Residue, then its C-alpha position, 0 to 999 in steps of 0.5 A: m238624922t235617923t240612921s236606923f231604918d229598921n224601927c219606927d221612929i214615932c214608936n221609938l219616941r213612945h218606947i215601943s219597938k216596931h219595925s218600920v215599913i215605909w220611909c218618909s223623906d219629908c219627915d226624915e223618919g221610918l214608920c210602922l204600918e199603924c203610924s204610916e196609916h195616920h201619916s197618910l191621913s194627916k193633913l200635914s203629911r198626906n202629900h209627903s213622898v214615901v217609899p217602902i223601907a226595903e226600897y229606901k235601903k237600896l239608895p246609895s249611902f252618899l244620898v241617904n246621908i245627905k241632910l234634908h233639914c237645916d242643921k243649924h235651925d232644925e227646920k226643913y229647907s224651903l229656899f235655895c240661895k243662888e249666891h251661896n249655891e245652897c239650900v236654906c230654911r226660913k230662919c237662915i234668910i235673916s242670918e248674917k250670911h244670907k240677909k243680903c242675898k237677893e236671889m232666893i228661889p223656892v226649893e220646889d222650883v229648883i228641884q222640880n224635874s231634877k231626874t229629867s234635868v240636863v245635868f242628871t241625864e248627862i251624868e247618867s249618859s256619861l256613866q254609861e259612856m264610862k262603863g263602855n270605856i271600862t269594857l273597852i279597856l278590859e277587852d284591850r287588856q285581855k287582848n294584851l294578855s293574850s298577845l303576851s302569851d302568843t308572843k312568848k310562844k313565838i319567841e320560844s319557837e324562834i329560840l328553839a329554831v336558833r338552837q337547832q341552827i346552832n346545833h346543826h352548824l356545830d355538827k357540821i363543823q365538827d364533822q368537817f374537823i373530824n374528817e380533816l383529822t382522819s385524812a391527816v392521820e391516814n396520809s401520815t400512816q401511808e407515808i410511814q407504812s411506805f417508809l417501813a417497806s423500804v426499811q424492811e427491804i434494806q433489812r432483808e438485804i443486810d440479813e443476806c449480806i450477813e449470811d453471805i459473810v458466814t458462808i464465805k468464812k466456811h467455804a470460800t477460798d482466800l482468793q475468793t474472799f479477797l476478791g469478794i470483799k470489794e463487792l461487800e464493801n460497795k453494798l455496805n457503803a450503799t446501805e449506809n448512804t441510804l440510812l444517812s439520806w433518811s436522816n438528812c431528809k427527816r424520814l426518821a422524824h416522828t409524826v405527831v398529830s395535834y389540834q387547835l380548837n377555835t377560840v370562840l368555841q374554847n371560850i364559849n362559856d366565858e364569852i357567851n353567858t346568855f342566849g339573848k335578852t328580854f325587853v319589855d316596852s310600853q307602846a302608845c295606846e291606840l284605844s279610842l275611848h269615848r269622851r263627853k264633849e267639853g261643853q257638857a263637862q263644863l255644864i256638870k261643873g257648873n260652868i267652871g272654866p279650865g282656869s278658874c282654879g288658877c289665875s285670873i287675867e286681871n292678876i297678870t302683870l309683865k315686867l320687862k327683863t331684856n330689850i333685844n336687838t334681833s337684827a331680823s328684818n322680817v320676823s316670822g316666829c320665835c320660841i324659848l328653849p328650856c335652858g332659857k336660850f331662845v330662837v327667832a325665825n326670819y321669813d325672807p331671807s330665811y334663817l334662824i337666830l339663836f340667842s343666849p338667855d341674856g339676849k346676845i346673838e350666839k349664831t345664825i343658821a341659814d340654808i334650812m328651808p325657804t320662807i320659814y313661817d314658824v318655829a317650835c321648841i322640841d328640846n334644848d338642842v332641836v327646833a321644828v321649822v315650817s315654811v309656807t312654800e315647802k310641804n314638810i317640817q324640818l327638825v334642826n339641830l342647833k349645835s350642828e346647824k343641820t337638819i336631822k329629820t324631815i317630816q312630810t306634810s299634806s301642804p305647806c304650813c302656817g303655824i306649828t307647836h310642840s305638845e306632849g311628844n306631838l307636833i301640831v301644824c296649821p296646813k295652808k289647805g285643810q284641817l289642823q294636823q297632829i304628827r307623833l314624833e315617835d313614828n311620824k304618824t299623822s292624824e287630822i284634828g277633827s275641826d272644820v276650822v282652817s287656822l293660822y298659828i296655834a297654841a296647845f294646853g292639854n286637850t285644848l287648842y287655840s288658833r286664829k281663824r283664817d281670813v278673819e280676826t277671830i281667836i278660836c278655842h276648841n278641843r282635839n275632837g273639834d268641838i268649838l268651846w268659844t271664840f273671841t273677836n275684839k278689833t279694838a283690843l286685838k286687830g291683826p292677830r298673829g302669834i299665840a301663846v298659852d300659860e299654865y292656867g289656860n289663859i292665852f296671849v295674842a300678838g295684835t300686829k295692827s293694834k300693836t298690842i299684846t292681849a291676854i284672853a281668859s281661859d274661858g274666853s269671857k274676859h280680856k286685858i291689854l298687857l302691852s300697847e304701842k307705847d310699850l312695843v313701839g313697833s308691830p308685834w308678830s311672834i310670841c312665846y311663853n315658857n311656863k317653867l321660866k315664867v317669861l314671855l318673849v315678844a318679837n316685832q315684825k320689822d324693826s329688829q326689836a324683841y322684848l323678854y318679860i317676866v310674867n307675874h300671876v298674882n292671885h288675890a283670891 
C-alpha cells in the first residue's frame, strides 16, 4: 500500500508532484485538491469515505499499516470468512483455502457499527480502567517514595536519640568512675598524712634525745650520766619497737593507685563495628486495582477459554500407578506433598495417615481435632486441616505430629485448599474466605455462592454448590463464569482438583466416577467408572509437578494413584 501521505497518488502516476489534501481509505490513496473533486463526482467513488490528510496522519501506525486489500489478488475485501476469521476478496472464495468454507458474510455486514460494538466499547472502557489503575499505581509509588523519605528521617532521629542515650550513659559511668578514683586517692592521702604526723612526732623525740646526749656530755656528772642511761635506753627501745611495729603492719607499704577498664569499653572498636543494620523488605501490596470481569475479557479474546491453549480433556488419560490400602474407614480428604508422599484424612475417628510415595503407611497422627473434613498441603512438612465442628484451621507438622499454628475462622469449614500463600476455606455458614498465611489476614471472596469443597487455579475457583449437585466456576471477585450439572456423569460430587490447564477432576460419590470437566465448562469426560474404582470415591488431589492424581474411596479403605497423561494432538 501507499506509505507516503504527502503527495497525490493519482498525480504521481502522471509524473506530477502535488500535495495530497484528503485520504480515501477505499482507494487506499491520497488525493490532491483537483483529483479529490473528480473523486467526489465519479460514480464509482462518490460514496467513498475520505478524511483530511492531516487527520489521517493522526491515526495510529498499526491501524494505517493494516492492509485493506487482498495482497494475493490485489482486490478489495468483499467478504468475511467465519471459519478462518479473515477478510477475503471475490477471488479468494474459489481458492483452495476457502472453496469449502460455507459461512461467508459480506464485509459491510461484519464491519457495520464497529465503533459502537460491545468489543470496541469494552476495549475503550478497559483502557480507561487501565489508565485509572496506572494512576493509582503512580500515586501509590509516590506515597512509597514519601514513606521511604519519612522513614529515613525517623530512623536517623532514633539513631541520634540512641547516640545521645549512649553518650549520657558513658558520661554518667565516667563521672562515677572518676569520683571513685578521687575518693580512693583522698582516703589514701589522708592515711599517709596521718602516718607522716606520727613519724614526724617520733623524729622530734629522737632529735630531743640526741640534743640531750650532747648536753649530758658537756655538763652532766658521771653519776648523773650513769643514772640517766637507763632512761635513755628505755626511750630508745620504745622508739625502736614503734618502728618495728610499722614495718610489721605494713604501715611502710607503698600505696599505688591503678585501674581496670571494663572489657566491653576496652574492646568496643573490635566488638562493636556497626551502629546497626538496615533491612529492605517487600510487603504485600494492598492496592486495589480495578479489573475487567472475566466474561468481558473472554469476549475480547473471542471466547477463548483459559485452557484452550493447553490440553483438551479428550486427550487426558489415566494410568494406574499404585493401588493403596489406606486402612481408613471414613475418608474425608487427601493431599499430595511436593516430595511425592501423601496424606489421607479420616473423619470419625479423626486422624491423619502419612504415606510414602510407594503407598506404604509411615505414621498415623491422631488427637489433632475432631471430625476432620478436609486437608490441604502447605509444604513437605506441614498440612492444613479443617473440621465441621471446630471454628479454626490447624497447621500440623508431620514430623513432630503437633499443631504448630491455629487460625480462627468464622464457622466450621467443609473444604480447604492452599494457593499462592493463601488458604481458601468453605465455611458452613457464609461466603468463601481467604486467609493469608503470612499474617492471618482474612477476607471474604465476593461470591454469594455457599460452597462445599474447593480448588483454585490462579484467579479462578472451582467449588460444589451446597445442597445441589452443581459444580461452579467463578473468579475471586465473585463473578460466576460457568456451572456444570450432569447427574449421569457426575452424581454426588465431592472432592475437586484442577490441573495446570484449568481442567478439573471431580469425584462423584453416588455415580462412582471420576469426571474431567473442561476449563470453560463446555465439555466433560468420564475418566474412571465403578469398574475402575469398585467403591465410592470421596476425596481427590492432583499434583501438577508430579503429574499424578490421587483418588481415595470413602468407606472401603481403597485409594488409587494414577499417572495423568496430557496428550495434545493439536
